[in-house]
LOVODREN-877244 format. One record per residue (C-alpha): x, y, z. Coordinates in Angstrom, 3 decimals. Layout:
N
{{X, Y, Z}}
...
//
This chain:
336
{{16.585, 23.702, 7.658}}
{{15.258, 24.494, 10.830}}
{{16.815, 28.050, 10.969}}
{{15.021, 28.584, 7.441}}
{{11.589, 27.500, 8.679}}
{{11.784, 29.468, 11.934}}
{{12.478, 32.635, 9.795}}
{{9.917, 31.974, 7.378}}
{{7.321, 31.298, 10.397}}
{{8.612, 34.960, 11.923}}
{{8.432, 36.820, 8.343}}
{{4.999, 35.228, 6.821}}
{{3.115, 37.340, 7.311}}
{{5.067, 40.231, 5.798}}
{{5.494, 38.629, 2.234}}
{{1.805, 38.937, 0.543}}
{{0.133, 41.955, 1.523}}
{{-3.873, 41.242, 2.279}}
{{-4.905, 44.026, 0.059}}
{{-3.624, 43.297, -3.194}}
{{-3.503, 39.095, -2.937}}
{{-3.478, 37.722, -6.687}}
{{-1.441, 40.838, -7.886}}
{{1.193, 39.739, -5.360}}
{{1.564, 36.483, -6.488}}
{{1.776, 37.129, -10.115}}
{{4.742, 38.963, -8.884}}
{{5.936, 36.440, -7.291}}
{{5.704, 33.911, -10.067}}
{{7.327, 36.487, -12.830}}
{{10.004, 37.377, -10.979}}
{{10.826, 34.659, -8.658}}
{{9.746, 31.184, -9.824}}
{{9.607, 31.527, -13.372}}
{{13.420, 32.571, -14.235}}
{{14.551, 30.154, -11.788}}
{{12.697, 27.363, -13.311}}
{{13.858, 27.833, -16.292}}
{{17.569, 27.867, -15.158}}
{{17.895, 24.272, -14.688}}
{{15.588, 20.946, -13.516}}
{{16.827, 21.402, -10.056}}
{{16.018, 25.409, -9.113}}
{{12.412, 24.137, -10.892}}
{{11.999, 21.483, -8.553}}
{{13.076, 23.848, -5.511}}
{{10.803, 26.402, -6.871}}
{{7.401, 23.876, -7.045}}
{{8.542, 22.305, -3.520}}
{{8.692, 26.277, -2.609}}
{{5.192, 26.881, -3.347}}
{{3.904, 24.024, -1.603}}
{{5.701, 25.210, 1.686}}
{{3.974, 28.370, 1.407}}
{{0.848, 26.426, 1.819}}
{{2.442, 23.723, 4.790}}
{{3.487, 27.018, 6.539}}
{{0.099, 28.821, 6.117}}
{{1.414, 32.381, 5.118}}
{{-1.097, 35.050, 5.005}}
{{-1.979, 36.137, 1.706}}
{{-0.819, 33.323, -0.415}}
{{-3.429, 31.416, -2.165}}
{{-2.546, 27.974, -2.748}}
{{-5.345, 27.668, -4.732}}
{{-5.076, 30.561, -7.194}}
{{-1.282, 29.568, -7.181}}
{{-2.011, 26.477, -8.939}}
{{-4.178, 27.699, -11.714}}
{{-1.685, 29.537, -12.609}}
{{0.209, 26.935, -13.779}}
{{-1.503, 26.783, -17.367}}
{{-0.172, 30.266, -17.917}}
{{3.292, 29.052, -16.872}}
{{3.621, 27.026, -20.072}}
{{2.609, 29.666, -22.690}}
{{6.647, 30.845, -22.008}}
{{7.067, 27.458, -23.972}}
{{6.468, 30.260, -27.191}}
{{9.619, 32.082, -26.027}}
{{12.245, 29.421, -24.948}}
{{14.937, 26.745, -25.930}}
{{14.256, 23.420, -25.627}}
{{16.771, 22.817, -22.554}}
{{14.674, 25.786, -20.874}}
{{11.102, 23.992, -21.937}}
{{12.358, 20.712, -20.451}}
{{13.161, 22.848, -17.107}}
{{9.947, 24.181, -16.936}}
{{8.499, 20.778, -17.988}}
{{9.903, 19.817, -14.808}}
{{8.605, 22.786, -12.490}}
{{4.712, 21.904, -14.260}}
{{5.393, 18.380, -13.917}}
{{5.773, 18.962, -9.716}}
{{3.329, 21.187, -9.150}}
{{0.698, 19.002, -11.420}}
{{2.153, 15.536, -8.909}}
{{0.714, 17.231, -5.531}}
{{-2.028, 19.121, -7.869}}
{{-3.055, 14.996, -8.861}}
{{-2.744, 13.629, -4.966}}
{{-5.222, 16.232, -3.770}}
{{-7.286, 15.917, -6.859}}
{{-7.910, 12.545, -6.981}}
{{-8.250, 11.453, -3.268}}
{{-10.636, 13.607, -1.177}}
{{-9.277, 12.209, 1.750}}
{{-6.365, 13.838, 1.203}}
{{-7.543, 17.045, 0.298}}
{{-9.214, 17.175, 3.295}}
{{-6.764, 16.607, 5.393}}
{{-4.082, 19.004, 4.145}}
{{-6.114, 21.975, 2.598}}
{{-9.041, 22.070, 3.633}}
{{-9.161, 25.052, 6.783}}
{{-5.865, 26.556, 5.465}}
{{-5.092, 29.475, 4.172}}
{{-4.310, 28.826, 0.613}}
{{-7.987, 26.741, 0.113}}
{{-10.188, 29.528, 1.515}}
{{-12.183, 31.373, -0.223}}
{{-10.858, 35.208, 1.063}}
{{-6.824, 33.988, 1.278}}
{{-6.615, 36.064, 3.764}}
{{-7.916, 34.249, 6.760}}
{{-9.756, 37.653, 7.904}}
{{-13.552, 38.151, 7.433}}
{{-15.008, 35.340, 4.765}}
{{-12.674, 32.059, 5.992}}
{{-15.055, 29.264, 4.357}}
{{-12.889, 26.271, 2.620}}
{{-13.018, 25.794, -0.916}}
{{-15.067, 22.781, -1.348}}
{{-13.672, 19.647, -2.637}}
{{-16.126, 20.000, -6.021}}
{{-15.341, 23.336, -6.855}}
{{-11.816, 22.485, -6.425}}
{{-12.078, 19.730, -8.813}}
{{-14.009, 22.668, -11.219}}
{{-11.018, 25.115, -10.738}}
{{-8.363, 22.052, -11.889}}
{{-10.340, 21.200, -14.656}}
{{-10.919, 24.726, -16.212}}
{{-7.256, 25.130, -15.855}}
{{-6.159, 21.949, -17.788}}
{{-8.670, 23.507, -20.319}}
{{-6.830, 26.454, -20.815}}
{{-3.619, 24.237, -20.752}}
{{-4.813, 22.297, -23.663}}
{{-5.300, 25.676, -25.371}}
{{-1.728, 26.657, -25.389}}
{{-0.229, 23.795, -26.127}}
{{-2.799, 23.306, -29.580}}
{{-1.886, 26.374, -30.315}}
{{2.301, 25.654, -30.101}}
{{1.635, 22.120, -31.880}}
{{-0.633, 23.882, -34.821}}
{{2.030, 26.428, -35.521}}
{{4.086, 26.603, -38.273}}
{{7.602, 27.326, -35.676}}
{{9.480, 24.628, -35.690}}
{{10.575, 25.023, -31.962}}
{{6.969, 25.682, -30.752}}
{{6.263, 22.301, -31.861}}
{{8.955, 20.677, -30.319}}
{{8.842, 22.463, -26.802}}
{{5.349, 21.418, -26.629}}
{{5.798, 18.041, -27.378}}
{{8.594, 18.467, -24.917}}
{{6.970, 19.721, -22.239}}
{{3.148, 17.260, -22.822}}
{{5.980, 14.468, -22.983}}
{{7.514, 15.198, -19.460}}
{{4.261, 15.820, -17.739}}
{{2.112, 12.900, -18.659}}
{{1.696, 10.798, -15.776}}
{{-0.677, 14.765, -14.639}}
{{-1.789, 15.781, -17.642}}
{{-4.187, 15.421, -19.350}}
{{-6.709, 13.942, -17.079}}
{{-10.360, 14.328, -19.440}}
{{-10.945, 12.363, -22.518}}
{{-11.781, 15.098, -23.864}}
{{-8.183, 17.045, -23.856}}
{{-6.839, 13.544, -25.208}}
{{-9.057, 13.276, -28.101}}
{{-7.988, 17.058, -28.766}}
{{-4.400, 16.222, -28.342}}
{{-4.622, 13.386, -30.379}}
{{-6.210, 14.568, -33.365}}
{{-2.781, 17.566, -33.741}}
{{-0.178, 15.130, -33.063}}
{{-1.820, 12.165, -35.435}}
{{-1.230, 15.022, -37.834}}
{{2.126, 15.439, -36.466}}
{{3.533, 11.650, -36.183}}
{{3.290, 12.159, -40.703}}
{{5.394, 15.267, -40.876}}
{{8.313, 15.192, -42.815}}
{{11.140, 15.824, -40.750}}
{{12.004, 12.514, -38.653}}
{{12.463, 14.210, -35.035}}
{{8.954, 15.752, -34.912}}
{{7.748, 12.413, -36.328}}
{{9.268, 10.324, -33.900}}
{{8.325, 12.474, -31.256}}
{{4.831, 12.540, -31.771}}
{{4.745, 8.797, -32.840}}
{{6.327, 8.229, -29.108}}
{{3.724, 10.839, -27.577}}
{{0.647, 8.995, -28.524}}
{{2.033, 5.950, -27.403}}
{{2.421, 7.594, -24.502}}
{{-1.512, 8.394, -24.692}}
{{-2.621, 5.201, -25.471}}
{{-0.977, 4.062, -22.436}}
{{-3.099, 6.174, -20.017}}
{{-6.611, 4.864, -21.840}}
{{-5.563, 1.368, -21.215}}
{{-4.180, 2.249, -17.870}}
{{-7.792, 4.112, -17.107}}
{{-5.983, 7.173, -15.288}}
{{-8.846, 9.123, -17.554}}
{{-11.999, 10.539, -16.423}}
{{-14.665, 9.802, -19.121}}
{{-12.631, 7.176, -21.053}}
{{-13.125, 3.010, -20.742}}
{{-9.987, 0.784, -19.870}}
{{-9.648, -1.438, -23.113}}
{{-10.346, -5.078, -22.068}}
{{-7.330, -7.351, -21.691}}
{{-6.782, -10.078, -23.918}}
{{-7.377, -12.577, -21.448}}
{{-10.660, -11.595, -20.292}}
{{-11.757, -12.223, -24.097}}
{{-10.379, -15.723, -24.311}}
{{-12.581, -16.259, -21.304}}
{{-15.863, -16.280, -22.880}}
{{-16.047, -18.897, -25.766}}
{{-14.028, -21.604, -22.853}}
{{-17.537, -20.553, -20.472}}
{{-19.633, -21.376, -23.391}}
{{-18.286, -24.443, -24.334}}
{{-17.595, -26.001, -21.255}}
{{-20.907, -28.574, -21.119}}
{{-20.103, -30.146, -24.694}}
{{-16.276, -31.839, -23.829}}
{{-18.545, -33.310, -20.189}}
{{-19.987, -35.370, -22.518}}
{{-17.715, -36.484, -24.475}}
{{-15.648, -37.649, -21.596}}
{{-17.518, -40.434, -21.195}}
{{-16.850, -42.836, -23.555}}
{{-12.371, -41.875, -22.778}}
{{-13.260, -43.035, -19.309}}
{{-14.852, -46.537, -20.741}}
{{-12.025, -46.597, -23.181}}
{{-9.006, -46.518, -20.304}}
{{-11.115, -49.071, -18.011}}
{{-11.098, -52.051, -20.817}}
{{-7.638, -50.831, -21.730}}
{{-6.686, -51.118, -18.196}}
{{-8.699, -54.474, -18.229}}
{{-6.960, -56.316, -21.503}}
{{-3.888, -55.233, -19.883}}
{{-3.946, -57.006, -16.802}}
{{-5.925, -60.403, -18.792}}
{{-2.732, -60.321, -20.930}}
{{-0.360, -59.841, -18.289}}
{{-2.096, -62.785, -16.133}}
{{-1.943, -64.758, -19.167}}
{{1.619, -64.270, -20.202}}
{{2.153, -64.813, -16.495}}
{{0.860, -67.825, -16.578}}
{{2.357, -69.232, -19.561}}
{{5.848, -68.191, -17.723}}
{{5.167, -70.442, -15.163}}
{{4.624, -73.308, -17.795}}
{{7.373, -73.013, -19.585}}
{{9.447, -72.825, -16.077}}
{{7.883, -76.060, -15.207}}
{{8.542, -78.078, -18.400}}
{{11.989, -76.832, -18.180}}
{{12.992, -77.870, -14.756}}
{{11.309, -81.808, -15.541}}
{{13.453, -81.318, -18.935}}
{{16.509, -80.747, -16.734}}
{{15.628, -82.758, -14.562}}
{{15.671, -85.802, -16.807}}
{{18.693, -85.163, -18.014}}
{{20.941, -85.159, -14.880}}
{{19.956, -88.093, -13.926}}
{{21.432, -90.486, -16.457}}
{{24.536, -88.486, -15.981}}
{{24.282, -89.362, -12.408}}
{{24.295, -93.177, -12.714}}
{{26.534, -93.341, -14.887}}
{{28.901, -91.697, -12.794}}
{{28.265, -93.995, -9.868}}
{{28.577, -97.179, -12.142}}
{{32.206, -95.707, -13.108}}
{{32.801, -94.963, -9.248}}
{{31.800, -98.647, -8.492}}
{{33.730, -100.174, -11.012}}
{{36.685, -98.294, -10.285}}
{{36.095, -99.740, -6.531}}
{{36.069, -103.290, -7.709}}
{{38.754, -103.347, -10.156}}
{{41.358, -101.772, -6.653}}
{{39.999, -104.393, -4.532}}
{{41.139, -107.419, -6.872}}
{{44.326, -105.797, -7.475}}
{{44.671, -105.484, -3.466}}
{{43.826, -109.576, -3.437}}
{{45.869, -110.143, -6.249}}
{{49.015, -108.731, -4.376}}
{{48.467, -110.146, -0.898}}
{{48.192, -113.567, -2.541}}
{{51.349, -113.006, -4.282}}
{{53.097, -111.859, -1.230}}
{{52.044, -114.873, 0.579}}
{{53.327, -116.909, -2.130}}
{{56.940, -115.445, -2.092}}
{{57.180, -116.211, 1.927}}
{{56.220, -119.512, 1.715}}
{{58.701, -120.267, -1.267}}
{{61.437, -118.756, 0.705}}
{{60.707, -120.381, 3.984}}
{{60.203, -123.478, 2.066}}
{{63.997, -122.985, 0.398}}
{{65.532, -121.962, 3.876}}
{{64.099, -125.538, 5.170}}
{{65.951, -127.753, 2.703}}
{{68.968, -126.287, 3.130}}
{{68.879, -127.064, 6.943}}
//
């Protein structure tokens, strides 16, 4: 790439003759750009970027403004191309219009990349009158080229030839991000395409409806000059909400009163329920205490009776034992 740029810097003075500026650019487009742009999409993109490279290299005699304006004339090739060639051609036109739209929409970018260069001087040869094209004049030139492009596309879409209509819709769908840019072009295109959307041929009908949806999206996004973007649904719903804010503010007061009364009633009911629970617990404790007292007394009486009986038995047994021992001693004494 460095070698190519070096050679361009060395040979650029001989590319375009100074005396025949516009005719040399037309020959360059007819013999170099258009045949290769129709060959493939990659070649079409290369041709568009090569034109921008000639601008950045400040090639003497190469009028970038004239080169960009001739994009409208290249659109006329859709009358004699196949669908594939029209698709490749739309890639070239879209790439050229992409950096054209960049300079068209941004004044600072135009001042930085275009002012003071040979491609945007009124002489375009770098000699004599080197006054640069002003930004407003450049926008007028672009709008004029867009009008010419619209006329060519309208002729194709209004024709009775199937391939012209299909190629026109193909190119328009591919360059939707860069063209159209004015509300006038959009209205004229929608008028014709809306008729084609009712065509008996299904492919033309589908392509037309698809392109109409693309145009509507461009209008909604506010990308067109002179077109007012539609309001979003959220913006419409904000108005009735803002007007009705004062009414519910007054109705919220009784709601707070009812909530406070409900809370008080809940507190009183909970406190009364707690008191009743405490009373019932006390009653239950008393009844249980009353029931337990005779049981403990009877148990104590039974245990005392058992102890007394055991003591009496022990006394009787001790008496019997002493009586038996005395009888034995008496019998032993009588024997002796």
